[in-house]
C-alpha positions in Angstrom: -8.5 -17.6 -38.0 -7.4 -20.4 -36.3 -8.0 -21.5 -32.9 -5.0 -20.0 -30.6 -5.4 -17.1 -33.4 -9.0 -16.4 -32.0 -8.5 -17.3 -27.6 -5.6 -14.2 -28.6 -8.6 -12.0 -29.7 -10.5 -12.7 -27.4 -8.2 -12.7 -24.7 -7.4 -9.1 -25.6 -10.6 -7.3 -26.2 -11.3 -8.4 -22.9 -11.2 -5.1 -19.8 -9.8 -4.6 -17.1 -12.3 -3.6 -14.2 -10.9 -1.8 -11.4 -12.3 -2.9 -7.5 -13.4 -0.3 -4.9 -9.5 -2.5 -3.3 -7.5 -0.8 -6.3 -9.2 2.6 -6.4 -8.8 2.9 -2.7 -4.7 1.3 -2.9 -4.4 3.9 -6.4 -5.8 7.3 -4.2 -3.8 6.2 -1.1 -0.5 5.7 -3.4 -0.9 9.6 -4.7 -1.2 10.5 -1.1 1.7 9.1 0.0 3.3 9.9 -3.5 2.4 14.0 -2.2 4.3 13.0 1.3 7.3 11.8 -0.3 7.6 14.8 -2.9 6.9 17.3 0.1 9.7 15.6 2.5 11.6 15.6 -0.5 11.9 18.7 -0.6 12.1 20.0 3.0 14.8 17.5 3.2 16.5 19.0 0.2 15.7 23.1 1.7 17.2 21.1 5.3 20.0 20.1 3.4 21.4 23.3 1.5 20.5 26.3 4.0 20.7 24.2 7.8 23.3 21.7 7.1 27.2 22.5 8.3 28.7 19.5 6.2 26.7 20.4 3.0 25.3 24.1 3.1 25.5 25.5 -0.1 25.8 22.1 -2.2 23.2 21.4 -4.7 24.3 18.0 -5.8 25.3 16.6 -2.3 22.3 18.1 -1.2 19.4 16.3 -3.7 21.5 12.9 -3.6 21.1 13.3 0.4 17.0 13.9 -1.3 16.5 11.3 -3.5 18.4 8.9 -1.1 15.7 9.7 1.6 12.6 9.7 -1.1 14.0 6.2 -2.0 14.2 4.8 1.3 10.4 6.0 1.4 9.2 4.9 -1.1 9.1 0.9 0.0 8.3 1.0 3.9 5.0 2.9 3.0 3.8 1.3 0.3 3.9 -1.9 2.2 1.8 -0.5 5.1 -0.1 1.3 3.3 -1.3 -1.6 1.0 -1.9 -3.7 4.7 -3.9 -1.1 5.9 -5.9 -0.8 3.0 -6.3 -4.4 2.1 -7.4 -5.0 6.1 -10.0 -2.1 5.9 -11.2 -3.4 2.6 -12.1 -6.5 4.4 -14.3 -5.1 7.1 
């Protein structure tokens, strides 16, 4: 074995440890995902059944719901990570 091969083998054999903060971020991210999916479904149903312009149009209603879901992810995730880090500092 060469020195580079030995170093590579040692680096690849290390285990990754999840800290409490990373566990909290994972948990909150799951809750955020569930909330976003719920809002996405609610937006789709509202657009599909109650909108005067898109009533009965499946593709347009899906498009509206997906646009809302894509817009919610970056906004919510940044706030959640900031709150989780501030909570972990206490």
